[in-house]
N, C-alpha and C positions, 0 to 999 in steps of 0.2 A: 627628173634630172635637176630641176631648179631646187627642189628640196634637198637633194644630196649635196648640191653646191653650197647652199646656205649652211648645211650641217658641217661641211668641211671648214667653211670660214669661221664658224663659231668655235670649232675645235682648235683651229689655228690661233685664234685670238686668245682663247683660254690658255693655251700652251705658252704663248708669248708672255702673258701676265705672270704665269707661274715661273718662267725662266727669269724674268726681271726681278721677281721677289727672291728667287734663289741667289742671284748675284748680289743683291743688297745684303743678304744675311750670311753669306759665306765669308768667313774671316780667316786670317792667317795665311801662311805660306801654302802655295799650291804644289801638288805633286805633278811633275812633268812626266812625259813618256819615259825619259831616262831614269827618273827617280823610281818609277814603277817596274823597271826591269829587274829580273832576278838573275844574278850571275853565280859563279862557282862558290862564292863565299856565303851564299844564302843557306841557312840551316834547313835540314830535312823537314822540319815541322812547318815550313812554308812562311815563317815569319821573316820579315825583311831585315837582314843583318848587313846590308851593303854599306859602303862608305857614304853614299848619298843619303841613306836613311839616317845614319849617325849624325851627319851634318844638319839635317832638318830637325832632328830631335834636339840638338844643341841650340838651334835657333829658337825653337819653341820654349825650351827651358829658360833661355836668356831673356825672353820677352815676358816672363812671369805670367804666361797665359793660364786661364782656368782649364779644367778638364776638356781636352779637345774632343772627347767622345760624347760629352754631354750636350744636349740641345741648347742652343742659344735662344732664349725665349723673350728677350727684351723686344717689345713692340710687336711680337709675333701675333698673328691672327689664327684662329682655329682652322685647321686643315691646310695651313701653309707649309711648304716644304723647307726644311732646314737641314743642311748637310754638315757633316764633320769635315775635318781637314783631309780625309781620305776619299771624299766623294760619296760616302754612304749616308743614308738617313741617320741623323744624329740621335742617339739614345744614350742614356747614362750607363756607365760601366760596359760600353761596347768593347773595350780593350780586353775584357775577360772572355770574350767569345774566341773560339778556336777557328781561325780562318785557314789553317793549313790543310794539306792533303790528308784525309783520314779514310781508312778502309775497315769495314767490319764484315766478318764472315758469318754465314749461317744465321742471319737475323730472323729468318723464317724458313720453315721446311715442312715436309710431309703434306698432310691434308690442308693445313693452313696456307702453305705456299700455293697449292693447286687452286684453292678458293680465291686467293688474292690475284693470281695470274688471270683467271677467267673473269673476275670482276673488272680488272684493268682492261682486258680485251673488250668487254662490253662498253666501257667508257671511252674507248678510243674513237676520236673523231678527226684525227689528222688526215690531211689529203696531200697528194703529191704537189710539190711546188709548181705554181702556174708559171708559164713562160715569162711573164712580165712582172711577177711578184718580187718585191724586195727581199722577202724571206718567207720561209714555209710556216704557215700558221694553222693550228688546229684550235680547239677550244681549251682554254685554261680555266680552272675552277678555283674557288676560294673557300676556305674553311677557317673561321676566326679562332683565335687561341682560347676564347671563353665559350666555345660552342658546347652545347649539351651532348656529350659523347654517347649517351645512351641511345640516342635516336639516329646516330650516324651510320653510314655504310662501312664495310670493312676497309674500303680504300680511303675514306675520309679519316677513319680512326688511325690508319697507318700513317697518313700524312701528318696528323697531329702528334703522333709518337715521334716522328722524325723532327718536327718542329721543336718539341720539348727537349730532345737531345741536343740540338744545335743552338738553342737559345739560352741554355743554362748560363747563369752568371750575369746576364744583362738585365737592366731595369727597363720595363716597357709597359705600355698600356694594353692589356689583353684584348679589349674590344677593338683596338685599332691595329692589332698585329695578328699574324696568322700564317697559314701555309697556302701558297699558290701551287697548284698541282695539275698535272696532266699525264696522259699515258701515251706510249707508242707501242704498236703491235705490228711489226714488219714481217711479212710473210717470207718463208723460206730462209730466214736469217739474213736476207738481202736488204739493200737500201741504206744509203748513207744519210747521216744527219749533217747538214752543211755547217761550216764554221759560222759562229754567231756569238753575240753577247746577249745574255739574258737581261731584260730590262722591263720597265713599265712602258709598254708600247703606246699607252694613251697619251704620253707626253713626249714621244720620240721625235716630234718635229723640232724640238729645241733642246731637250735635255736627255742625256744618257744616264738614266738612274737604274742601277742594278740592285738585286737583293743582297742581303748581308751574307747569306750562305746558299750555295746551290748544291743539290744532291741528285744522285742517280741510284736507284735500287733495281737490280737485275732479277728478273723472275724466270728467265731461261738462260741457257748456256750457249747461245749462238749469236753470230753476227759480229759487226765491227766493234773495236774497242772505243771507249771514251778517251779522248785525248784533250789535255788541258795545257795551255801555255799562259804564263803569268804576264799577259799584256792587258792593260785596262783601257777601256775607251775613254776619250776625253769627256768631261762633264758637258761641255758645249758640243752638241752634235754637229755643229757647223765645221768643227775642226776634224780633219781627216786622221784616222788612227794610223800610227806608224811606230816602229820601234824594233829592237832586236834583243834577244835574250839567250841565256845559256841553260834553260831548263825546260823540259817537256815531261809531263806526267801522263802515263797511259795505263788504262785498266780494261782488261778483257772481261766480257760478260760471263758471270758464273751465277747460276740460280741461287738466290739467297744472299748475294753479296751487296753491300751498301757502301757507297763512297761519297765523299763531300769535298768541297773546295771553295775558295773565295768566290762569292757570287759575282764579282766584277770581271772575272777572268774570261778570256776568249777560249772557246772549246768547240768540239765537234765529235762525230763518230764517223771518221773517213774510212770507207770500206777498202780503199786502195792500199792502206797501210798493212792490213792483215787479211789475206784471202784464204778462206777455208770453206770448202763446200759443206753446206748444211741444208737440210730440209725442215729444220725446226724454226719456229717463230722466234723473233727477237722481241721480247716483251719487257718493257721497263716502266717504272713509276718514277716520274720526275717531280721533285718537290723543292720549291724555293722558299727560304725563310725570310720573311719581311717583318721588321720591327717598327712599330709606330707609322706604318704606311701600308695602304692597300692598293695594288695595281688597278688602274682604272678599267682594264678589260677583263679582269678575273671575276667571274660570277659564281654564285652558289650552285652546287650540283642540282639540276632540275629534279623535283620530287619524283617524277615518273622514272627517271634513270635510277635514282636512289632505291626506289621500291623494287625495281627489276633486278637489282644485284644484291638485295638482302634476302638471304635464304629463308624458305618457308618450311613449316613443319609438315607432318604427314597429312594434315587437313588443309594445306594451302594457306595457312595463316602465317603472316610475316610478323614475328614478335618485335616489339619496340625495344626491349632490353637486349643488348648485344653482349656477348662474352668479352672478357678483357682482350685487348689487342695481343696478338701472338709475337710481336716484334721483340727481339732479344739482342741488345747491343753489347753483350758482355765479352764478345770475342773480337776485340780491336787488334788489327794487325799493325806491326811496325813497318813503316815505309822506309826502305833503304835506298840511298842514292847510288846510281851507277854512272861513274865517269865515262865519257865518250871521247877518246882521243881522235885525232884527225884521221888516222889510218882506219878507224872503224866506221867513219861516217860514210854513208851510202851516197849515191847520186842524189842531189837535191830533188825533193818532190814539191810540186807547186799546186796550189788551189786558188781559185778566184771566188770571192763572195761579196756580198753587199753588207756594209755596216751603215745602216740607215740609208742615206742617199748616196753614199760613197762606194764606188767600185774599188775593191781592195784585193790585194794579193798576199798570200802567205807562202813562204818557202821554208821547208824543214829538212834538216840533215840528221838522219837517224841511222843506227846500225842496220845492216841488211836484214838480219833476223830480228824481228821486233821482240820476240819472247821465246823462252825455252820451255816454259811450263804452261799448261792450258788455263791455269787460274792466275796467271801472272799479273802483278801490279808493279810497274817499273817507273822510277823517277830518274830520267836521264838528266845528267848534268854535264855541261861543257867542261872538258879537261883543260888545264892550263896550256895556252898556245894554240888550242884548236879553234876552228871557226865557230861563229855563233850557231847554235842549233836551230834557231828560228828567227826569221825576219818577216816583218809585216810592213807594207808600204802601199800607198795608193797605186792602183793599176793604171798604167798609161796606155 
């Protein structure tokens, strides 16, 4: 017990030093919850075109600041955290990344899909959320961008293919960048994924630090949809998240479909939104793209697990050289916005969740029928004069 207490104290002290360093190095105007909201004049690609964003851009231009996406390295020490004006880890050319909602169909199919699904099932270590736990945690794994792909498992290779797709255009250090990944394998298509922000949990005591891009790859066609709202957690975890917005993105699981969104956004897979009986597993591969930063709790896949999911030949030998990854991102779907007028809003649905130490409540107003097609991807947007589609506030 004494050892555990000392360990927590050391971790807390390290987090405080990191947060103090972050505050010293963060420059320029800060985005408030209002600035990070997305309203009806936000374009479908997810880029912020609101009036507040335009005002901030004018402020930045007027101050003749350097590239806000580039790291500010003056007096920086190796391994120190430097953020850009949007609260992301600062990397050069980060503005070239696509942070919008993206959907790709049939990135994997046939025997390759079966192999990846079963490998992800073998890697699954998530457990039901404990009564007093602040969030549901399983094991997350790390594969660096400069890894030797010839010796990786099919899951790690898929994670790096996803990293390559979503890191195009940015300048980063491969040895310090990579894919944080984990899997979910929910029986009978049941089980919700609670509302949460993806972040580096090793520094969560003081800092809300999210990945550049978050992704979901569906390996079965069952279970709850992924739902994303454009609310960003404050960088200071002592500040309670709150805000309202006019946009909700929803994606139903379809085997072989891949989706991505801004890694800072609040998201979940709430079963109550879309109920459909199924005895099929809901299997997903989750990959977060981190540039010039490695989450403290993400570890390499244990060699024993890697060996167990690498297929053997007829003689039981597991070859070191693996075939090229089967992922194919050529079929990107156009995401179309669906305005939601007041008369189509259903009775508000509410959920409670924890954002770090804060008990938080989210309320959503969506059409009574979430989707009409089984493979639907829907970007709901608030119609003029309609109430906000989503509200987030501390739970009282």
